[in-house]
N, C-alpha and C positions, 0 to 999 in steps of 0.2 A: 504494500500500500504506500502511496506517495506521502511523504511526511508533510507536504504542504497542502494536502487535500482539503482540509477544513478552510484554509486561508485562500487558496488559489485553485478552487475546484475546476475552473475552466481551462487550466493549463496542465493539470495532472490527470492523465487518463491512461487507459490501457492501450491505446493506439500506439503504433510504432512511430516514435518521434526521434529523429536523429539531429545531432548538433555537430556541425563542422566548423572548425576554428582555424584561423591563421595561427601558425606557431612560428612565425618568421623571426629573423634575427634582431628585430628592433624591440624597443620596450613595449610598444602598443601590440605587437605580435605576441609577446609574452603575456601581456595582460589579457588579450583575447583568449588565449589558451587557458589561462587560469580561471577566467570567468566561465568558460565552457565546462571545465572540470567541476567547478562549483555547482553549476546547473545540474550536472549529472549526479553529484552527491546529494542534491536536493530532490532527486527523483523526477526531474522535469524531462529528461530524455537520456539518450545513450550517445556516446561519442561515435561519430563516423570517422573513418580513416581517410583523411584528405590525400595523403601520400599514395594510398592504395587506389584511390579514385584516379589520381593523376597518372599512375602507372597502368591504368586500365585493368587492375586486378578484377577478375570476374566476380568474386565474392563481394568486393567493395561496391562495384557498380550495381550488382543485383540488390544489395542492401539499400543503397540510395534510391534506386528506382522503385523499390517496394515500400518505402517509408510512407506513412500517412501524412507526415509533416516534417519539414526540414528547416532548421535554423542555421544560418551561416553568419559567423562573426568574423569580420575582417578588421585588422588593425589599422590599415592606412588606405590611402586613395589608390594604391596599386591593385587592391581588390583581388588578390591571388586566389582566395578561397572561392569567391563568387565565380571567377573566371574558370576555375577548375571544374566546378559543378556544371557550368554551362557547356564547357568543352566535352563533358561526359553525357550531354543531352538531358541534364536535370534542370527543370524550370519550376516556377511557382513556389519558391521558398521565401521564407522571411529573411531579410538581409539587414544586418546591423554593421555599420562601419564606425569604429571608435573615434576616428578623427571628426565625425559628425557630432560627437558628444564633447567637443572641445578638448579632446585628449590629443595633444600634439606629438607627432613622431619625434623620438629622441629627446623629448622633454616631459615624458609621462611615465616615470618608473612605476612598476607594478607594486602597489600597496594594497593592504586589506581594504582600505576605504575605496580605492578605485575599483577593485574587483567587485565589491558590494554594489557600487554605483552601476556598473555594467550589468550585473545580474539583475538588479532592480529594473533597469531599462528594458532588458530582454523580456522579463516576465510581464512587464506592462504591455509591451508590443504583442506578446502572445495572447494576452487577454482581449486584445482588439479594442 
């Protein structure tokens, strides 16, 4: 059972929800990855393998194409995660770019406060 069910019933469900995150070399890439992992820990979804998708690993592609909902978290304007999903033919996902949240590349070290802010933003977006 999702630990957030009472609070966030609309985002915690038994449907297959995948989270793909940039894990790039910059601070915002690191932050995107940490926020995605926190969302998984909260029971909001399961991490998808972005590298497996880029490598066209059949299992990774199959998992992404069979997901009921996908959240993509990119660190910066390069949007590598979004572009990777689109190159694999995956569309219709929720996309969050951390630089749109005033988190500047190379000026936004990953802190607990920033991770919490990104997690809050994603959960609000999923609520619609």
